[in-house]
Every structure is written in C-alpha cells, then in structure tokens.
C-alpha positions as CSV (number, residue, x, y, z in Angstrom):
1,M,0.3,0.4,-0.1
2,D,2.3,3.4,-0.6
3,R,1.8,6.1,1.5
4,S,4.3,8.8,-0.1
5,I,3.0,11.8,-1.3
6,A,6.0,12.9,-3.6
7,T,3.9,11.5,-6.7
8,R,1.0,13.2,-5.8
9,P,0.7,17.2,-6.5
10,S,1.6,19.5,-3.4
11,L,-0.9,22.0,-2.3
12,D,0.4,25.0,-3.8
13,Q,0.1,23.3,-7.3
14,W,-3.1,21.9,-6.8
15,I,-4.5,25.2,-4.8
16,R,-2.8,27.3,-9.0
17,H,-4.4,24.7,-11.0
18,H,-7.5,25.0,-9.5
19,L,-7.5,28.8,-9.8
20,A,-6.2,29.0,-13.4
21,A,-9.2,26.5,-14.3
22,R,-11.3,29.0,-12.8
23,A,-9.8,32.1,-14.3
24,F,-10.6,30.0,-18.1
25,S,-13.6,29.0,-17.5
26,R,-14.1,32.5,-16.4
27,R,-13.2,33.9,-19.3
28,T,-14.4,31.5,-21.6
29,L,-18.0,32.7,-20.3
30,L,-17.6,35.9,-20.2
31,G,-15.0,36.8,-23.5
32,G,-12.6,39.3,-24.0
33,I,-12.3,42.2,-21.8
34,G,-14.8,40.6,-19.5
35,G,-12.7,37.2,-19.1
36,L,-9.4,39.6,-18.5
37,S,-12.1,41.3,-15.8
38,G,-12.5,38.0,-14.4
39,L,-9.2,36.8,-13.9
40,A,-8.7,39.5,-12.3
41,L,-10.8,38.8,-9.5
42,V,-9.8,35.6,-9.1
43,G,-6.5,37.4,-8.4
44,C,-7.8,38.6,-5.3
45,S,-10.0,36.4,-4.0
46,G,-8.2,36.0,-0.4
47,G,-5.2,33.9,-1.0
48,G,-6.9,31.1,-3.4
49,S,-10.4,30.1,-0.9
50,G,-12.9,29.6,-3.2
51,G,-16.1,31.3,-2.9
52,T,-17.9,28.1,-0.8
53,T,-15.4,28.7,2.3
54,S,-14.5,30.3,5.4
55,T,-11.7,32.3,5.1
56,A,-10.8,32.5,8.8
57,S,-7.2,32.1,9.2
58,T,-5.0,29.4,10.8
59,T,-2.7,29.2,13.7
60,G,-0.9,26.5,12.5
61,T,2.2,27.2,11.3
62,T,4.2,24.2,10.4
63,G,6.1,23.2,7.6
64,T,5.4,20.1,4.8
65,T,6.5,17.1,6.1
66,T,6.3,13.2,4.2
67,S,6.9,10.1,5.7
68,T,6.3,6.3,4.8
69,S,5.1,3.3,7.2
70,T,5.3,0.7,7.6
71,T,4.1,-1.9,4.9
72,T,0.6,-3.3,6.7
73,T,0.0,-6.8,6.9
74,S,-3.7,-6.3,7.1
75,T,-5.0,-8.7,4.2
76,T,-8.4,-6.7,4.0
77,T,-9.9,-5.8,0.5
78,T,-13.1,-4.7,0.1
79,T,-14.4,-1.0,2.4
80,P,-18.0,-1.0,3.6
81,G,-20.5,0.9,2.0
82,S,-22.4,1.2,-1.1
83,C,-21.5,3.9,-4.0
84,V,-24.3,6.2,-1.3
85,L,-23.2,9.9,-0.6
86,I,-21.7,10.5,2.2
87,P,-23.6,11.6,5.1
88,Q,-23.3,15.4,6.2
89,E,-21.9,16.0,9.8
90,T,-21.3,19.0,12.2
91,V,-17.4,20.8,11.7
92,G,-17.5,20.2,15.6
93,P,-15.9,23.2,18.4
94,Y,-12.0,22.2,16.5
95,P,-11.4,22.5,13.2
96,L,-8.7,25.4,12.9
97,F,-7.6,25.0,9.7
98,N,-10.0,26.2,7.8
99,D,-8.4,28.6,4.5
100,I,-7.4,26.7,1.8
101,A,-4.4,29.3,0.8
102,S,-2.5,28.2,3.8
103,A,-3.9,24.2,2.8
104,S,0.4,23.2,2.2
105,A,1.7,23.5,5.5
106,Y,-0.5,21.2,6.6
107,Q,0.2,18.5,4.2
108,R,2.1,15.1,5.3
109,A,1.2,11.4,5.7
110,D,2.0,11.2,9.3
111,I,0.4,13.5,11.2
112,T,1.3,12.7,14.8
113,E,4.2,15.2,15.5
114,G,5.7,13.2,18.9
115,K,2.1,12.3,20.6
116,T,1.9,8.5,21.5
117,G,-0.9,6.4,20.6
118,V,-1.5,2.7,19.2
119,P,-0.8,3.9,15.4
120,L,-3.7,4.1,12.9
121,N,-2.9,4.0,9.1
122,L,-6.3,5.8,8.0
123,I,-7.0,5.2,4.7
124,L,-10.0,7.3,2.4
125,N,-11.5,6.4,-0.9
126,I,-12.9,9.6,-2.5
127,V,-14.8,8.3,-4.9
128,N,-17.6,10.0,-7.1
129,V,-21.5,9.0,-6.8
130,N,-22.2,10.5,-10.1
131,N,-20.1,8.2,-12.2
132,Q,-20.7,4.9,-10.7
133,C,-18.4,5.7,-7.3
134,A,-15.6,6.3,-10.0
135,P,-11.7,7.3,-8.5
136,I,-11.8,11.3,-7.2
137,L,-8.4,12.4,-8.3
138,T,-8.4,15.8,-8.0
139,A,-10.1,16.1,-4.1
140,M,-8.1,17.4,-1.1
141,V,-8.6,15.7,1.9
142,Y,-8.1,17.4,5.3
143,I,-9.1,14.8,8.9
144,W,-8.7,16.0,12.9
145,H,-8.8,14.1,16.0
146,C,-8.5,14.1,19.5
147,D,-4.5,13.0,21.5
148,K,-5.2,9.9,23.6
149,D,-6.5,12.1,26.5
150,G,-9.1,13.7,24.2
151,Y,-7.6,16.7,23.6
152,Y,-6.8,19.4,20.0
153,S,-4.4,21.0,19.2
154,G,-5.0,24.6,18.7
155,Y,-7.6,25.5,20.9
156,N,-7.4,26.5,24.5
157,Q,-9.0,23.6,26.0
158,S,-10.5,22.7,30.1
159,G,-6.8,21.4,31.0
160,A,-4.8,22.4,28.3
161,D,-3.5,25.4,26.3
162,L,-3.2,24.0,23.1
163,R,-3.1,27.4,20.8
164,G,-0.4,27.1,18.0
165,Q,0.1,23.0,17.9
166,T,-1.3,21.7,15.4
167,F,-1.0,17.6,16.1
168,L,-3.7,15.0,15.2
169,R,-4.2,17.4,11.6
170,G,-3.4,16.7,7.9
171,V,-4.4,17.7,4.6
172,Q,-3.6,15.1,1.1
173,T,-4.3,15.3,-2.4
174,T,-5.6,11.9,-3.6
175,D,-3.3,9.4,-5.6
176,T,-4.2,7.9,-8.8
177,N,-7.1,5.6,-7.3
178,G,-8.3,8.9,-5.8
179,R,-7.2,7.9,-1.9
180,V,-5.3,9.6,0.3
181,T,-3.7,7.4,3.6
182,F,-2.5,9.2,7.0
183,N,-0.6,7.3,9.8
184,T,-2.0,9.2,13.2
185,I,-3.0,7.9,16.4
186,Y,-6.6,6.3,17.4
187,P,-8.0,8.9,19.4
188,G,-9.1,9.1,22.8
189,W,-12.7,10.4,24.0
190,Y,-14.1,12.8,25.6
191,P,-18.0,13.4,27.0
192,G,-21.1,13.1,25.4
193,R,-19.0,11.9,21.8
194,A,-17.8,8.6,20.4
195,T,-14.5,7.9,19.2
196,H,-14.2,9.7,16.0
197,I,-12.5,10.8,13.4
198,H,-13.9,14.8,11.3
199,F,-12.7,15.1,7.9
200,R,-13.0,17.6,4.8
201,V,-13.5,17.1,0.7
202,Y,-12.3,19.9,-1.1
203,L,-13.6,19.1,-5.0
204,G,-12.3,22.5,-7.4
205,L,-11.1,25.0,-3.8
206,A,-14.7,24.2,-2.8
207,L,-15.7,22.7,0.3
208,Q,-17.7,19.5,-0.7
209,A,-18.1,17.3,2.1
210,T,-18.2,17.2,6.4
211,S,-18.5,14.4,7.8
212,Q,-16.8,12.4,10.4
213,L,-16.5,8.5,10.8
214,A,-17.2,6.5,14.0
215,F,-14.6,2.5,15.4
216,P,-16.4,-0.4,15.7
217,S,-17.0,-0.5,19.8
218,A,-15.1,-4.0,19.9
219,V,-12.1,-2.5,19.2
220,T,-12.5,0.6,20.6
221,S,-12.9,-1.0,23.9
222,A,-9.9,-3.1,23.1
223,V,-7.3,0.3,22.5
224,Y,-8.8,2.0,26.0
225,S,-7.8,-1.1,27.6
226,T,-3.8,-0.6,26.3
227,P,-1.3,1.1,28.8
228,L,-1.6,4.2,27.2
229,Y,-5.0,4.7,26.9
230,V,-6.3,2.5,30.6
231,A,-5.7,4.6,32.9
232,K,-8.8,7.6,31.7
233,G,-11.4,4.3,30.7
234,Q,-13.8,3.4,28.6
235,N,-15.8,5.0,26.3
236,P,-19.4,5.5,28.0
237,T,-20.8,7.2,24.5
238,T,-21.0,4.6,20.9
239,A,-21.8,5.4,17.8
240,S,-25.1,4.6,18.6
241,N,-25.9,6.8,21.3
242,D,-23.7,9.5,20.1
243,G,-26.3,12.3,18.6
244,I,-24.2,13.4,15.6
245,F,-24.1,9.3,14.7
246,S,-28.3,9.2,14.9
247,D,-29.4,8.8,12.1
248,G,-27.0,6.0,10.8
249,V,-23.0,5.4,10.8
250,S,-23.7,2.6,8.7
251,Y,-21.5,5.1,5.4
252,Q,-19.3,6.0,8.4
253,M,-17.8,2.9,9.7
254,P,-15.0,1.6,8.1
255,L,-13.4,-1.4,7.4
256,V,-10.5,-1.8,10.9
257,G,-8.2,-4.7,11.3
258,A,-5.0,-4.9,13.2
259,N,-1.6,-4.5,12.3
260,A,0.4,-6.9,13.2
261,A,3.9,-4.8,11.5
262,T,3.1,-1.5,13.5
263,G,0.7,-2.7,16.3
264,G,-2.0,-1.3,16.1
265,Y,-4.1,-0.9,12.8
266,D,-5.2,-0.4,9.3
267,A,-9.4,1.8,8.8
268,E,-10.5,2.4,5.5
269,L,-13.5,4.0,4.3
270,T,-15.1,4.9,1.2
271,V,-16.4,8.2,0.6
272,G,-19.1,8.6,-1.9
273,I,-19.4,12.6,-3.0
274,A,-21.6,14.2,-5.9
275,A,-18.9,15.2,-8.7
C-alpha cells in the first residue's frame, strides 16, 4: 500500500491548477475583456479560497512533511458501504484549518507530531457517486481528531492550552486511485461523543463534504484497555447513542483490522462525493 505523497501534486500546485481552471472558465464565459476582468477578480480572492469555503486564517504553522510507514499486514480488500453520498455532519468546535490558501502548511502523511498512542493507518477512498463510484483524482482531504487524552491541537481547552500546536491534523490530495492515507494514532475520547475522526473533502477549491467517521465498539474497547489509554477508562458513548451519529452510521464506519507490523490498526472507508 503506497503511503508516499511524493508523486502527488503539492497543495501549492493543486491550488494554482484550480485557480487557473477557474480563471479560464470565467474568460470563456465572459469573453474578451470581460474574461480578463474575471481573472483579476480571482487574483483578489483572498489567497485562493473558494467562494463556498471559509476565509478564516489558521493558527498552525507546521511545515510540509512526508513519511513512509511500514507496509501493512492487513488483508482487507474491500471497504464498507455502497455508492452513496457520505452523510454530512457538523464541523465541530475545533476545526482550526479553514483557509485553502494555508493548506500547504498541513500537507503530510504522518500527522502524529510525536503524540503517543496505538498506531492507526487511516485510508480514505474518495469516489464519485455520479459516475459509478469512480475514484476522484483531484480532491483535497483534511482530517483532524483529538489525542489519546481527548484534547485537540490549536485551542485552549479545559485542562490544556494547546494554541499554536497542530498535531493530529493533516491535508493530502488524492492519488491516482482516489486515495489518501494518513499515519496517526487511535483517537481518545471526551464526554458526550463516541470515538471519531473529522474530515472535509474539497473539489475545485470548493468545500464539498464535511463528515466524521466512527469506530467499531469492540476495537475501541480493546484500544482503551491498553497501557497508554487505560488511565482514562472506557468511553461510555458509542456510535449508537451519539447524537451526531443518531441518523445512522453505516456509511461512516470504516473496516478496521489489526496491523501486526505496527502493533496497531488499519482503518479504511469509502467516501462518496457528488462530483
């Protein structure tokens, strides 16, 4: 399983490509001088953020990194769900990154930044529900989640001031299989929520989907019994009694399998987008 992002476009290249495509589209529509005016408007669009995305700046400042992890031993070959749209969910209180223009600061496969926990390789397959679930090769995916103790980077929370930090957050563009892979740790938990990971998918500079994925209760229980997690105890909230997932979680539940090489897990989910 290829976890390298070296052969994918950098976020800067991705943004420039879509800005150029948008400028060309406007020139075609308006023609002549009108098209040049459209290009000027793109140049003043706040650093490249699309009209449907937030322009709030981020507080994180990490540089671009890449990583290569140990080859997985999982034999899983399918992902759950069918060719359906991923359910939309709340972005939550700790998104941090909202500005496409700053996305390159988060481009990386390994998002741990030294955080300890049970290793987790997260694979998201982005597919087009309008084209028989063909892989989407031009998507940008942002994920984020809490650490083993239930804290998010970038914010001042009760018990931890983590402003200026960016751990467990990352951005990647999809590869030729419509896939992104992140090397992270199994998330912890906090009161009122099942164990989960947030993600957003962007197409052509526009925010296309905001959702979350859950985890099988048996796997979560096993992880929270390990030495690094046991002090906090088991999460009393499961996907079945979490209000965010109350409308059903079947399309947000990845296949999760043990990875003997890392001592952790692999989680894989197909994310349907209407492209």
